[in-house]
N, CA and C atoms as an extended XYZ file, in Angstrom:
609
Properties=species:S:1:pos:R:3:atomname:S:1:resname:S:1:resid:I:1 pbc="F F F"
N         0.840       -1.216        0.000 N   MET     1
C         0.000        0.000        0.000 CA  MET     1
C         0.860        1.245        0.000 C   MET     1
N         1.882        1.260        0.838 N   PHE     2
C         2.802        2.408        0.907 CA  PHE     2
C         3.597        2.562       -0.354 C   PHE     2
N         3.989        1.488       -0.952 N   LYS     3
C         4.753        1.546       -2.190 CA  LYS     3
C         3.912        2.111       -3.309 C   LYS     3
N         2.677        1.825       -3.332 N   MET     4
C         1.827        2.366       -4.391 CA  MET     4
C         1.691        3.884       -4.261 C   MET     4
N         1.580        4.377       -3.048 N   GLU     5
C         1.484        5.828       -2.873 CA  GLU     5
C         2.759        6.509       -3.318 C   GLU     5
N         3.880        5.873       -3.071 N   CYS     6
C         5.145        6.479       -3.519 CA  CYS     6
C         5.230        6.501       -5.029 C   CYS     6
N         4.775        5.469       -5.667 N   ARG     7
C         4.829        5.455       -7.127 CA  ARG     7
C         3.881        6.486       -7.713 C   ARG     7
N         2.785        6.724       -7.051 N   GLU     8
C         1.855        7.722       -7.592 CA  GLU     8
C         2.358        9.146       -7.346 C   GLU     8
N         3.065        9.349       -6.252 N   ALA     9
C         3.541       10.695       -5.952 CA  ALA     9
C         4.775       11.060       -6.733 C   ALA     9
N         5.505       10.050       -7.214 N   THR    10
C         6.769       10.339       -7.913 CA  THR    10
C         6.575       11.116       -9.196 C   THR    10
N         5.634       10.813      -10.068 N   PRO    11
C         5.480       11.602      -11.300 CA  PRO    11
C         5.095       13.036      -11.048 C   PRO    11
N         4.276       13.289      -10.038 N   SER    12
C         3.865       14.667       -9.763 CA  SER    12
C         5.016       15.489       -9.215 C   SER    12
N         5.892       14.859       -8.466 N   ALA    13
C         7.019       15.599       -7.909 CA  ALA    13
C         8.081       15.881       -8.951 C   ALA    13
N         8.258       14.980       -9.886 N   VAL    14
C         9.301       15.153      -10.898 CA  VAL    14
C         8.856       16.072      -12.009 C   VAL    14
N         7.554       16.154      -12.232 N   ALA    15
C         7.047       16.957      -13.344 CA  ALA    15
C         7.414       18.407      -13.154 C   ALA    15
N         7.829       19.060      -14.234 N   SER    16
C         8.210       20.483      -14.206 CA  SER    16
C         7.029       21.346      -14.570 C   SER    16
N         7.053       22.641      -14.277 N   PRO    17
C         5.928       23.521      -14.634 CA  PRO    17
C         5.723       23.613      -16.128 C   PRO    17
N         6.757       23.482      -16.913 N   ASN    18
C         6.599       23.568      -18.372 CA  ASN    18
C         5.845       22.384      -18.924 C   ASN    18
N         5.984       21.181      -18.278 N   SER    19
C         5.264       20.005      -18.761 CA  SER    19
C         3.795       20.090      -18.467 C   SER    19
N         3.427       20.763      -17.357 N   SER    20
C         2.007       20.923      -17.034 CA  SER    20
C         1.348       21.946      -17.942 C   SER    20
N         2.126       22.991      -18.357 N   ASN    21
C         1.573       24.043      -19.226 CA  ASN    21
C         2.536       24.255      -20.386 C   ASN    21
N         2.399       23.478      -21.426 N   PRO    22
C         3.371       23.589      -22.519 CA  PRO    22
C         3.277       24.889      -23.293 C   PRO    22
N         2.205       25.657      -23.152 N   THR    23
C         2.063       26.903      -23.908 CA  THR    23
C         2.664       28.109      -23.198 C   THR    23
N         3.210       27.993      -21.975 N   SER    24
C         3.761       29.138      -21.243 CA  SER    24
C         5.057       29.597      -21.898 C   SER    24
N         5.255       30.894      -22.080 N   PRO    25
C         6.465       31.395      -22.757 CA  PRO    25
C         7.686       31.200      -21.883 C   PRO    25
N         8.841       31.018      -22.533 N   SER    26
C        10.099       30.861      -21.800 CA  SER    26
C        10.663       32.224      -21.428 C   SER    26
N        11.468       32.276      -20.367 N   THR    27
C        12.047       33.534      -19.898 CA  THR    27
C        13.106       34.014      -20.878 C   THR    27
N        13.009       35.278      -21.398 N   PRO    28
C        14.008       35.757      -22.365 CA  PRO    28
C        15.346       35.982      -21.695 C   PRO    28
N        16.405       35.662      -22.385 N   THR    29
C        17.761       35.859      -21.871 CA  THR    29
C        18.368       37.098      -22.519 C   THR    29
N        19.033       37.956      -21.696 N   SER    30
C        19.648       39.191      -22.199 CA  SER    30
C        20.900       38.865      -22.986 C   SER    30
N        21.144       39.577      -24.087 N   PRO    31
C        22.347       39.305      -24.885 CA  PRO    31
C        23.587       39.733      -24.127 C   PRO    31
N        24.695       39.096      -24.336 N   PRO    32
C        25.920       39.475      -23.632 CA  PRO    32
C        26.420       40.833      -24.096 C   PRO    32
N        26.971       41.617      -23.150 N   LEU    33
C        27.499       42.931      -23.458 CA  LEU    33
C        28.834       42.796      -24.185 C   LEU    33
N        28.937       43.475      -25.317 N   VAL    34
C        30.159       43.436      -26.107 CA  VAL    34
C        30.887       44.753      -25.889 C   VAL    34
N        32.040       44.737      -25.267 N   ILE    35
C        32.839       45.924      -24.986 CA  ILE    35
C        33.906       46.041      -26.058 C   ILE    35
N        33.911       47.188      -26.743 N   SER    36
C        34.894       47.393      -27.803 CA  SER    36
C        36.255       47.631      -27.176 C   SER    36
N        37.307       47.095      -27.725 N   PRO    37
C        38.646       47.343      -27.165 CA  PRO    37
C        39.060       48.792      -27.389 C   PRO    37
N        39.965       49.246      -26.551 N   CYS    38
C        40.452       50.612      -26.689 CA  CYS    38
C        41.292       50.730      -27.957 C   CYS    38
N        41.590       51.952      -28.311 N   ALA    39
C        42.346       52.184      -29.546 CA  ALA    39
C        43.739       51.580      -29.459 C   ALA    39
N        44.337       51.606      -28.253 N   ALA    40
C        45.682       51.052      -28.111 CA  ALA    40
C        45.687       49.546      -28.332 C   ALA    40
N        44.784       48.830      -27.673 N   CYS    41
C        44.731       47.375      -27.820 CA  CYS    41
C        44.301       46.971      -29.230 C   CYS    41
N        43.462       47.786      -29.839 N   LYS    42
C        43.024       47.467      -31.190 CA  LYS    42
C        44.179       47.597      -32.183 C   LYS    42
N        45.002       48.616      -32.001 N   ILE    43
C        46.130       48.802      -32.910 CA  ILE    43
C        47.228       47.779      -32.625 C   ILE    43
N        47.421       47.483      -31.329 N   LEU    44
C        48.440       46.493      -30.967 CA  LEU    44
C        47.966       45.058      -31.179 C   LEU    44
N        46.680       44.892      -31.501 N   ARG    45
C        46.110       43.561      -31.763 CA  ARG    45
C        46.257       42.639      -30.548 C   ARG    45
N        45.818       43.168      -29.430 N   ARG    46
C        45.850       42.350      -28.218 CA  ARG    46
C        44.514       42.495      -27.508 C   ARG    46
N        44.306       41.613      -26.532 N   ARG    47
C        43.047       41.609      -25.804 CA  ARG    47
C        43.019       42.760      -24.812 C   ARG    47
N        41.880       43.477      -24.797 N   CYS    48
C        41.713       44.629      -23.899 CA  CYS    48
C        40.951       44.174      -22.666 C   CYS    48
N        41.634       44.071      -21.542 N   GLY    49
C        41.006       43.619      -20.310 CA  GLY    49
C        40.300       44.748      -19.572 C   GLY    49
N        39.655       44.381      -18.467 N   ASP    50
C        38.948       45.380      -17.666 CA  ASP    50
C        39.918       46.351      -17.000 C   ASP    50
N        41.111       45.901      -16.695 N   LYS    51
C        42.095       46.740      -16.022 CA  LYS    51
C        43.158       47.246      -16.997 C   LYS    51
N        42.765       47.479      -18.210 N   CYS    52
C        43.717       47.988      -19.205 CA  CYS    52
C        44.116       49.415      -18.820 C   CYS    52
N        45.397       49.667      -18.747 N   MET    53
C        45.890       50.974      -18.322 CA  MET    53
C        45.678       52.044      -19.385 C   MET    53
N        45.646       51.657      -20.628 N   LEU    54
C        45.541       52.629      -21.716 CA  LEU    54
C        44.106       52.944      -22.112 C   LEU    54
N        43.152       52.135      -21.674 N   ALA    55
C        41.762       52.319      -22.102 CA  ALA    55
C        41.177       53.668      -21.703 C   ALA    55
N        41.418       54.189      -20.482 N   PRO    56
C        40.802       55.486      -20.133 CA  PRO    56
C        41.336       56.658      -20.942 C   PRO    56
N        42.497       56.523      -21.545 N   TYR    57
C        43.130       57.664      -22.198 CA  TYR    57
C        43.140       57.542      -23.726 C   TYR    57
N        42.901       56.371      -24.246 N   PHE    58
C        42.862       56.163      -25.697 CA  PHE    58
C        41.570       55.442      -26.065 C   PHE    58
N        40.452       56.183      -26.132 N   PRO    59
C        39.163       55.549      -26.439 CA  PRO    59
C        39.148       55.023      -27.871 C   PRO    59
N        38.267       54.079      -28.151 N   PRO    60
C        38.223       53.523      -29.518 CA  PRO    60
C        37.765       54.520      -30.567 C   PRO    60
N        37.122       55.608      -30.139 N   THR    61
C        36.652       56.607      -31.113 CA  THR    61
C        37.755       57.554      -31.567 C   THR    61
N        38.932       57.526      -30.930 N   GLU    62
C        40.034       58.419      -31.291 CA  GLU    62
C        41.308       57.603      -31.513 C   GLU    62
N        41.364       56.849      -32.584 N   PRO    63
C        42.553       56.012      -32.809 CA  PRO    63
C        43.787       56.818      -33.197 C   PRO    63
N        43.608       58.033      -33.722 N   ALA    64
C        44.768       58.821      -34.162 CA  ALA    64
C        45.645       59.230      -32.985 C   ALA    64
N        45.052       59.397      -31.807 N   LYS    65
C        45.849       59.783      -30.639 CA  LYS    65
C        46.914       58.733      -30.341 C   LYS    65
N        46.509       57.489      -30.237 N   PHE    66
C        47.484       56.444      -29.931 CA  PHE    66
C        48.395       56.171      -31.125 C   PHE    66
N        47.891       56.327      -32.333 N   THR    67
C        48.737       56.084      -33.507 CA  THR    67
C        49.933       57.032      -33.525 C   THR    67
N        49.681       58.318      -33.272 N   ASN    68
C        50.775       59.292      -33.269 CA  ASN    68
C        51.719       59.057      -32.094 C   ASN    68
N        51.140       58.829      -30.911 N   ALA    69
C        51.991       58.604      -29.742 CA  ALA    69
C        52.819       57.332      -29.884 C   ALA    69
N        52.224       56.285      -30.406 N   HIS    70
C        52.950       55.023      -30.596 CA  HIS    70
C        54.033       55.166      -31.660 C   HIS    70
N        53.777       55.998      -32.650 N   ARG    71
C        54.763       56.185      -33.723 CA  ARG    71
C        55.998       56.920      -33.219 C   ARG    71
N        55.826       57.827      -32.278 N   VAL    72
C        56.954       58.635      -31.795 CA  VAL    72
C        57.606       58.011      -30.558 C   VAL    72
N        56.796       57.615      -29.583 N   PHE    73
C        57.341       57.145      -28.304 CA  PHE    73
C        57.407       55.615      -28.204 C   PHE    73
N        56.466       54.920      -28.818 N   GLY    74
C        56.406       53.478      -28.676 CA  GLY    74
C        55.460       53.081      -27.550 C   GLY    74
N        54.742       51.978      -27.742 N   ALA    75
C        53.740       51.557      -26.766 CA  ALA    75
C        54.383       51.181      -25.438 C   ALA    75
N        55.509       50.490      -25.468 N   SER    76
C        56.153       50.068      -24.215 CA  SER    76
C        56.603       51.269      -23.394 C   SER    76
N        57.129       52.293      -24.054 N   ASN    77
C        57.551       53.491      -23.323 CA  ASN    77
C        56.353       54.240      -22.746 C   ASN    77
N        55.268       54.254      -23.475 N   ILE    78
C        54.064       54.928      -22.957 CA  ILE    78
C        53.554       54.219      -21.719 C   ILE    78
N        53.482       52.898      -21.761 N   ILE    79
C        53.003       52.140      -20.600 CA  ILE    79
C        53.958       52.305      -19.419 C   ILE    79
N        55.232       52.250      -19.675 N   LYS    80
C        56.218       52.398      -18.600 CA  LYS    80
C        56.139       53.788      -17.980 C   LYS    80
N        55.941       54.792      -18.812 N   PHE    81
C        55.855       56.162      -18.303 CA  PHE    81
C        54.605       56.355      -17.449 C   PHE    81
N        53.491       55.776      -17.888 N   LEU    82
C        52.257       55.901      -17.110 CA  LEU    82
C        52.334       55.131      -15.802 C   LEU    82
N        53.027       54.039      -15.767 N   GLN    83
C        53.159       53.272      -14.531 CA  GLN    83
C        53.952       54.024      -13.471 C   GLN    83
N        54.839       54.886      -13.893 N   GLU    84
C        55.653       55.641      -12.942 CA  GLU    84
C        54.933       56.862      -12.385 C   GLU    84
N        53.781       57.191      -12.930 N   LEU    85
C        53.044       58.383      -12.503 CA  LEU    85
C        51.836       57.996      -11.665 C   LEU    85
N        51.410       58.866      -10.732 N   PRO    86
C        50.138       58.620      -10.034 CA  PRO    86
C        48.968       58.760      -10.993 C   PRO    86
N        47.880       58.166      -10.631 N   GLU    87
C        46.723       58.142      -11.537 CA  GLU    87
C        46.174       59.532      -11.802 C   GLU    87
N        46.350       60.461      -10.873 N   SER    88
C        45.810       61.811      -11.055 CA  SER    88
C        46.573       62.610      -12.113 C   SER    88
N        47.803       62.174      -12.456 N   GLN    89
C        48.614       62.915      -13.425 CA  GLN    89
C        48.709       62.229      -14.786 C   GLN    89
N        48.089       61.090      -14.916 N   ARG    90
C        48.241       60.334      -16.158 CA  ARG    90
C        47.521       60.989      -17.328 C   ARG    90
N        46.360       61.572      -17.081 N   ALA    91
C        45.614       62.218      -18.172 CA  ALA    91
C        46.412       63.380      -18.767 C   ALA    91
N        47.017       64.211      -17.897 N   ASP    92
C        47.828       65.322      -18.397 CA  ASP    92
C        49.064       64.813      -19.134 C   ASP    92
N        49.654       63.724      -18.633 N   ALA    93
C        50.831       63.166      -19.302 CA  ALA    93
C        50.484       62.648      -20.692 C   ALA    93
N        49.343       61.991      -20.813 N   VAL    94
C        48.928       61.489      -22.132 CA  VAL    94
C        48.660       62.652      -23.082 C   VAL    94
N        48.024       63.715      -22.592 N   SER    95
C        47.778       64.882      -23.452 CA  SER    95
C        49.089       65.500      -23.928 C   SER    95
N        50.069       65.562      -23.037 N   SER    96
C        51.365       66.124      -23.420 CA  SER    96
C        52.061       65.242      -24.458 C   SER    96
N        52.007       63.935      -24.255 N   MET    97
C        52.649       63.032      -25.212 CA  MET    97
C        51.980       63.097      -26.578 C   MET    97
N        50.649       63.187      -26.585 N   VAL    98
C        49.929       63.259      -27.858 CA  VAL    98
C        50.257       64.568      -28.581 C   VAL    98
N        50.316       65.667      -27.838 N   TYR    99
C        50.646       66.962      -28.461 CA  TYR    99
C        52.071       66.951      -28.997 C   TYR    99
N        53.015       66.434      -28.204 N   GLU   100
C        54.401       66.367      -28.652 CA  GLU   100
C        54.550       65.467      -29.868 C   GLU   100
N        53.836       64.353      -29.875 N   ALA   101
C        53.928       63.436      -31.025 CA  ALA   101
C        53.358       64.081      -32.280 C   ALA   101
N        52.224       64.777      -32.141 N   SER   102
C        51.631       65.444      -33.314 CA  SER   102
C        52.555       66.531      -33.850 C   SER   102
N        53.176       67.303      -32.936 N   ALA   103
C        54.101       68.346      -33.377 CA  ALA   103
C        55.347       67.747      -34.013 C   ALA   103
N        55.810       66.629      -33.480 N   ARG   104
C        56.999       65.986      -34.045 CA  ARG   104
C        56.716       65.426      -35.436 C   ARG   104
N        55.499       64.956      -35.653 N   ILE   105
C        55.148       64.448      -36.985 CA  ILE   105
C        55.044       65.602      -37.979 C   ILE   105
N        54.491       66.747      -37.556 N   ARG   106
C        54.402       67.896      -38.456 CA  ARG   106
C        55.782       68.493      -38.740 C   ARG   106
N        56.622       68.577      -37.708 N   ASP   107
C        57.955       69.163      -37.859 CA  ASP   107
C        58.968       68.191      -37.264 C   ASP   107
N        59.503       67.286      -38.068 N   PRO   108
C        60.417       66.281      -37.506 CA  PRO   108
C        61.695       66.867      -36.922 C   PRO   108
N        62.093       68.085      -37.318 N   VAL   109
C        63.361       68.656      -36.849 CA  VAL   109
C        63.191       69.310      -35.477 C   VAL   109
N        62.251       70.240      -35.364 N   TYR   110
C        62.091       70.997      -34.129 CA  TYR   110
C        60.957       70.460      -33.252 C   TYR   110
N        59.945       69.899      -33.849 N   GLY   111
C        58.854       69.353      -33.066 CA  GLY   111
C        58.091       70.424      -32.307 C   GLY   111
N        57.843       70.164      -31.040 N   CYS   112
C        57.077       71.098      -30.214 CA  CYS   112
C        57.851       72.390      -29.966 C   CYS   112
N        59.179       72.308      -29.932 N   ALA   113
C        59.983       73.513      -29.716 CA  ALA   113
C        59.800       74.511      -30.847 C   ALA   113
N        59.632       74.026      -32.072 N   GLY   114
C        59.394       74.930      -33.190 CA  GLY   114
C        58.095       75.708      -33.040 C   GLY   114
N        57.040       75.032      -32.604 N   ALA   115
C        55.761       75.723      -32.383 CA  ALA   115
C        55.876       76.738      -31.250 C   ALA   115
N        56.613       76.380      -30.196 N   ILE   116
C        56.781       77.305      -29.065 CA  ILE   116
C        57.566       78.540      -29.502 C   ILE   116
N        58.624       78.345      -30.292 N   CYS   117
C        59.413       79.485      -30.777 CA  CYS   117
C        58.582       80.392      -31.678 C   CYS   117
N        57.750       79.818      -32.518 N   GLN   118
C        56.906       80.622      -33.395 CA  GLN   118
C        55.893       81.434      -32.595 C   GLN   118
N        55.308       80.812      -31.592 N   LEU   119
C        54.362       81.543      -30.745 CA  LEU   119
C        55.063       82.642      -29.952 C   LEU   119
N        56.266       82.355      -29.471 N   GLN   120
C        57.013       83.379      -28.737 CA  GLN   120
C        57.371       84.549      -29.636 C   GLN   120
N        57.686       84.276      -30.895 N   LYS   121
C        57.969       85.347      -31.844 CA  LYS   121
C        56.743       86.218      -32.076 C   LYS   121
N        55.581       85.596      -32.203 N   GLN   122
C        54.349       86.366      -32.370 CA  GLN   122
C        54.062       87.223      -31.144 C   GLN   122
N        54.323       86.674      -29.959 N   VAL   123
C        54.102       87.442      -28.727 CA  VAL   123
C        55.022       88.669      -28.687 C   VAL   123
N        56.294       88.494      -29.067 N   ASN   124
C        57.230       89.620      -29.074 CA  ASN   124
C        56.802       90.690      -30.075 C   ASN   124
N        56.339       90.278      -31.250 N   GLU   125
C        55.884       91.259      -32.239 CA  GLU   125
C        54.661       92.026      -31.742 C   GLU   125
N        53.738       91.330      -31.103 N   LEU   126
C        52.545       92.006      -30.578 CA  LEU   126
C        52.904       92.947      -29.435 C   LEU   126
N        53.866       92.555      -28.606 N   GLN   127
C        54.293       93.448      -27.532 CA  GLN   127
C        54.953       94.704      -28.089 C   GLN   127
N        55.744       94.562      -29.154 N   ALA   128
C        56.362       95.735      -29.775 CA  ALA   128
C        55.300       96.663      -30.375 C   ALA   128
N        54.303       96.098      -31.035 N   GLN   129
C        53.226       96.924      -31.591 CA  GLN   129
C        52.442       97.630      -30.486 C   GLN   129
N        52.220       96.934      -29.377 N   LEU   130
C        51.503       97.553      -28.266 CA  LEU   130
C        52.299       98.700      -27.660 C   LEU   130
N        53.618       98.506      -27.494 N   ALA   131
C        54.453       99.583      -26.956 CA  ALA   131
C        54.471      100.797      -27.894 C   ALA   131
N        54.522      100.554      -29.193 N   LYS   132
C        54.495      101.653      -30.157 CA  LYS   132
C        53.171      102.411      -30.098 C   LYS   132
N        52.070      101.687      -29.998 N   ALA   133
C        50.759      102.347      -29.916 CA  ALA   133
C        50.642      103.157      -28.629 C   ALA   133
N        51.142      102.619      -27.515 N   GLN   134
C        51.091      103.367      -26.263 CA  GLN   134
C        51.940      104.629      -26.337 C   GLN   134
N        53.117      104.558      -26.986 N   ALA   135
C        53.957      105.753      -27.137 CA  ALA   135
C        53.257      106.810      -27.990 C   ALA   135
N        52.570      106.391      -29.046 N   GLU   136
C        51.834      107.348      -29.878 CA  GLU   136
C        50.700      108.003      -29.100 C   GLU   136
N        50.036      107.246      -28.255 N   VAL   137
C        48.951      107.827      -27.449 CA  VAL   137
C        49.499      108.873      -26.484 C   VAL   137
N        50.634      108.563      -25.838 N   VAL   138
C        51.244      109.525      -24.916 CA  VAL   138
C        51.685      110.780      -25.662 C   VAL   138
N        52.256      110.622      -26.850 N   ASN   139
C        52.689      111.770      -27.651 CA  ASN   139
C        51.508      112.649      -28.044 C   ASN   139
N        50.408      112.033      -28.438 N   MET   140
C        49.223      112.814      -28.789 CA  MET   140
C        48.662      113.549      -27.585 C   MET   140
N        48.695      112.915      -26.424 N   GLN   141
C        48.224      113.585      -25.210 CA  GLN   141
C        49.104      114.786      -24.868 C   GLN   141
N        50.429      114.662      -25.040 N   LEU   142
C        51.328      115.788      -24.776 CA  LEU   142
C        51.085      116.920      -25.762 C   LEU   142
N        50.894      116.595      -27.034 N   GLN   143
C        50.611      117.637      -28.024 CA  GLN   143
C        49.302      118.359      -27.704 C   GLN   143
N        48.301      117.608      -27.285 N   GLN   144
C        47.030      118.234      -26.940 CA  GLN   144
C        47.179      119.152      -25.733 C   GLN   144
N        47.969      118.713      -24.735 N   ALA   145
C        48.179      119.552      -23.550 CA  ALA   145
C        48.963      120.809      -23.911 C   ALA   145
N        49.993      120.699      -24.768 N   ASN   146
C        50.762      121.874      -25.180 CA  ASN   146
C        49.900      122.855      -25.972 C   ASN   146
N        49.044      122.335      -26.843 N   LEU   147
C        48.167      123.206      -27.627 CA  LEU   147
C        47.183      123.947      -26.717 C   LEU   147
N        46.623      123.240      -25.743 N   ALA   148
C        45.701      123.907      -24.822 CA  ALA   148
C        46.417      124.981      -24.005 C   ALA   148
N        47.663      124.703      -23.571 N   GLY   149
C        48.415      125.711      -22.825 CA  GLY   149
C        48.749      126.926      -23.679 C   GLY   149
N        49.094      126.704      -24.955 N   ALA   150
C        49.392      127.831      -25.838 CA  ALA   150
C        48.163      128.706      -26.069 C   ALA   150
N        47.007      128.074      -26.223 N   LEU   151
C        45.781      128.868      -26.396 CA  LEU   151
C        45.467      129.696      -25.160 C   LEU   151
N        45.674      129.131      -23.989 N   LEU   152
C        45.429      129.894      -22.765 CA  LEU   152
C        46.393      131.064      -22.638 C   LEU   152
N        47.670      130.866      -23.004 N   CYS   153
C        48.635      131.964      -22.948 CA  CYS   153
C        48.285      133.071      -23.934 C   CYS   153
N        47.842      132.679      -25.116 N   MET   154
C        47.466      133.682      -26.102 CA  MET   154
C        46.269      134.497      -25.631 C   MET   154
N        45.299      133.845      -25.016 N   GLU   155
C        44.143      134.580      -24.508 CA  GLU   155
C        44.520      135.489      -23.345 C   GLU   155
N        45.500      135.052      -22.523 N   ALA   156
C        45.879      135.874      -21.373 CA  ALA   156
C        46.703      137.097      -21.786 C   ALA   156
N        47.557      136.961      -22.774 N   THR   157
C        48.436      138.059      -23.207 CA  THR   157
C        47.836      138.929      -24.304 C   THR   157
N        46.727      138.573      -24.877 N   ALA   158
C        46.138      139.367      -25.956 CA  ALA   158
C        45.583      140.678      -25.392 C   ALA   158
N        45.819      141.844      -26.070 N   PRO   159
C        45.276      143.138      -25.594 CA  PRO   159
C        43.762      143.165      -25.758 C   PRO   159
N        43.098      143.989      -24.946 N   PRO   160
C        41.640      144.070      -25.084 CA  PRO   160
C        41.271      144.673      -26.431 C   PRO   160
N        40.186      144.325      -27.002 N   PRO   161
C        39.800      144.848      -28.327 CA  PRO   161
C        39.486      146.338      -28.275 C   PRO   161
N        40.054      147.112      -29.239 N   GLN   162
C        39.832      148.552      -29.317 CA  GLN   162
C        38.561      148.848      -30.105 C   GLN   162
N        37.740      149.760      -29.603 N   PRO   163
C        36.513      150.098      -30.351 CA  PRO   163
C        36.852      150.846      -31.630 C   PRO   163
N        35.969      150.779      -32.608 N   HIS   164
C        36.148      151.484      -33.876 CA  HIS   164
C        35.983      152.984      -33.646 C   HIS   164
N        36.778      153.828      -34.326 N   PRO   165
C        36.662      155.288      -34.095 CA  PRO   165
C        35.265      155.818      -34.352 C   PRO   165
N        34.622      155.389      -35.386 N   GLN   166
C        33.266      155.851      -35.683 CA  GLN   166
C        32.303      155.459      -34.575 C   GLN   166
N        32.398      154.224      -34.117 N   GLN   167
C        31.521      153.774      -33.040 CA  GLN   167
C        31.852      154.516      -31.751 C   GLN   167
N        33.167      154.807      -31.536 N   PHE   168
C        33.568      155.539      -30.326 CA  PHE   168
C        32.992      156.942      -30.327 C   PHE   168
N        32.975      157.629      -31.483 N   ALA   169
C        32.421      158.981      -31.567 CA  ALA   169
C        30.928      158.979      -31.290 C   ALA   169
N        30.231      158.016      -31.821 N   ILE   170
C        28.787      157.951      -31.595 CA  ILE   170
C        28.484      157.684      -30.133 C   ILE   170
N        29.228      156.766      -29.527 N   ASP   171
C        29.000      156.470      -28.113 CA  ASP   171
C        29.319      157.676      -27.242 C   ASP   171
N        30.345      158.427      -27.614 N   THR   172
C        30.696      159.617      -26.831 CA  THR   172
C        29.624      160.683      -26.963 C   THR   172
N        29.074      160.854      -28.143 N   PHE   173
C        28.019      161.837      -28.352 CA  PHE   173
C        26.760      161.486      -27.563 C   PHE   173
N        26.449      160.229      -27.523 N   ILE   174
C        25.251      159.820      -26.784 CA  ILE   174
C        25.441      160.028      -25.296 C   ILE   174
N        26.639      159.737      -24.789 N   CYS   175
C        26.885      159.845      -23.357 CA  CYS   175
C        27.098      161.308      -22.930 C   CYS   175
N        27.768      162.123      -23.754 N   ASN   176
C        28.096      163.498      -23.384 CA  ASN   176
C        27.898      164.399      -24.596 C   ASN   176
N        26.680      164.811      -24.882 N   PRO   177
C        26.459      165.678      -26.065 CA  PRO   177
C        27.001      167.083      -25.897 C   PRO   177
N        27.255      167.569      -24.629 N   GLN   178
C        27.749      168.935      -24.421 CA  GLN   178
C        29.135      169.134      -25.002 C   GLN   178
N        29.911      168.057      -25.038 N   SER   179
C        31.268      168.203      -25.565 CA  SER   179
C        31.255      168.511      -27.056 C   SER   179
N        30.222      168.117      -27.763 N   TYR   180
C        30.141      168.392      -29.192 CA  TYR   180
C        29.524      169.763      -29.492 C   TYR   180
N        28.769      170.317      -28.516 N   HIS   181
C        28.264      171.681      -28.705 CA  HIS   181
C        29.396      172.691      -28.657 C   HIS   181
N        30.405      172.434      -27.870 N   SER   182
C        31.551      173.348      -27.789 CA  SER   182
C        32.550      173.127      -28.914 C   SER   182
N        32.322      172.131      -29.754 N   ASN   183
C        33.227      171.832      -30.859 CA  ASN   183
C        32.489      172.106      -32.168 C   ASN   183
N        32.733      173.257      -32.823 N   PRO   184
C        31.988      173.574      -34.056 CA  PRO   184
C        32.366      172.678      -35.216 C   PRO   184
N        33.520      172.055      -35.140 N   ARG   185
C        33.922      171.186      -36.248 CA  ARG   185
C        33.025      169.964      -36.354 C   ARG   185
N        32.407      169.588      -35.223 N   PHE   186
C        31.529      168.430      -35.256 CA  PHE   186
C        30.326      168.675      -36.156 C   PHE   186
N        29.856      169.970      -36.154 N   ILE   187
C        28.683      170.285      -36.959 CA  ILE   187
C        29.054      170.312      -38.433 C   ILE   187
N        30.268      170.800      -38.720 N   ASP   188
C        30.679      170.917      -40.116 CA  ASP   188
C        31.199      169.614      -40.698 C   ASP   188
N        31.439      168.671      -39.869 N   ASP   189
C        31.989      167.403      -40.364 CA  ASP   189
C        30.884      166.614      -41.053 C   ASP   189
N        31.003      166.464      -42.368 N   ASP   190
C        29.968      165.757      -43.119 CA  ASP   190
C        29.881      164.301      -42.723 C   ASP   190
N        31.012      163.699      -42.466 N   ASP   191
C        30.984      162.277      -42.100 CA  ASP   191
C        30.242      162.059      -40.803 C   ASP   191
N        30.516      162.964      -39.829 N   ASN   192
C        29.826      162.807      -38.551 CA  ASN   192
C        28.345      163.076      -38.698 C   ASN   192
N        27.984      164.071      -39.536 N   ASN   193
C        26.572      164.346      -39.733 CA  ASN   193
C        25.878      163.153      -40.377 C   ASN   193
N        26.526      162.595      -41.348 N   ASN   194
C        25.915      161.427      -41.985 CA  ASN   194
C        25.759      160.280      -41.003 C   ASN   194
N        26.742      160.122      -40.130 N   ASN   195
C        26.657      159.045      -39.145 CA  ASN   195
C        25.501      159.293      -38.188 C   ASN   195
N        25.332      160.552      -37.758 N   LEU   196
C        24.247      160.834      -36.837 CA  LEU   196
C        22.915      160.658      -37.507 C   LEU   196
N        22.800      161.088      -38.806 N   VAL   197
C        21.534      160.930      -39.524 CA  VAL   197
C        21.187      159.479      -39.663 C   VAL   197
N        22.234      158.693      -40.009 N   SER   198
C        21.961      157.249      -40.143 CA  SER   198
C        21.636      156.607      -38.817 C   SER   198
N        22.173      157.213      -37.726 N   LEU   199
C        21.897      156.633      -36.399 CA  LEU   199
C        20.468      156.904      -35.986 C   LEU   199
N        19.917      158.075      -36.300 N   TRP   200
C        18.576      158.463      -35.844 CA  TRP   200
C        17.515      158.174      -36.882 C   TRP   200
N        17.839      157.530      -37.957 N   GLU   201
C        16.811      157.189      -38.927 CA  GLU   201
C        15.835      156.181      -38.321 C   GLU   201
N        14.562      156.375      -38.599 N   PRO   202
C        13.575      155.421      -38.056 CA  PRO   202
C        13.709      154.053      -38.727 C   PRO   202
N        13.437      153.038      -37.979 N   LEU   203
C        13.521      151.658      -38.476 CA  LEU   203
C        12.339      151.370      -39.398 C   LEU   203
C-alpha cells in the first residue's frame, strides 16, 4: 500500500511547470554585453582587459591619438611612463605626449619647440606693436596739452579789443552831447553828420 502511494507521488514531484503548461512562454535571456577594445589594444592587436591601463586615455573613437603617440614614443615606453606616474597625473601626461607626437610628426626637426618658438615670436611682435601704440597715445596727449596751454597763454596776453573810431564817436556823443556843442567842427563834419543821420533814422 505504501509503495503504491510512492509510485503515484513520484510523477507529480518530478514533473516540471513547463510540462504541465506547454504553452507558457520561456524567460528571455539578455544578450551578452560586447565591450569594444580601446584604440591602443586594437592597434596592438591584443586583448583589452577590464584593467587595461591605456583604455581610459585612448578611447576607440580616437585612434589617431594612440597612432601618433605610438609612432613617436612606442607603446612600451608609454606604458612604462604611465606606470611611474600617479593616476591623477596620467591624463595630463597622455595629453602632453599626444601633443608632442603630433608636433613631431608635423615638424620632424624641431617638433614642439618649433611651435613654441613661433608663438614666442608672435608674442614679441605684438608686444612691440603695443608699446608703439602706447607711445603714440602719450605723444598725442602731450601735443594736446601743449596746444591747450598755448591757447590759454594767447588769450591771457592778448590786448583788449579797441573800439572802432566811428563807433567811439557815436557812443561819446550819446553819453556826453555837451562836448560836441563846444566843438563847431563836429557840426561841419559831413561824415559825422551822416553818421548821426543814419543813427537816428527810423527803423
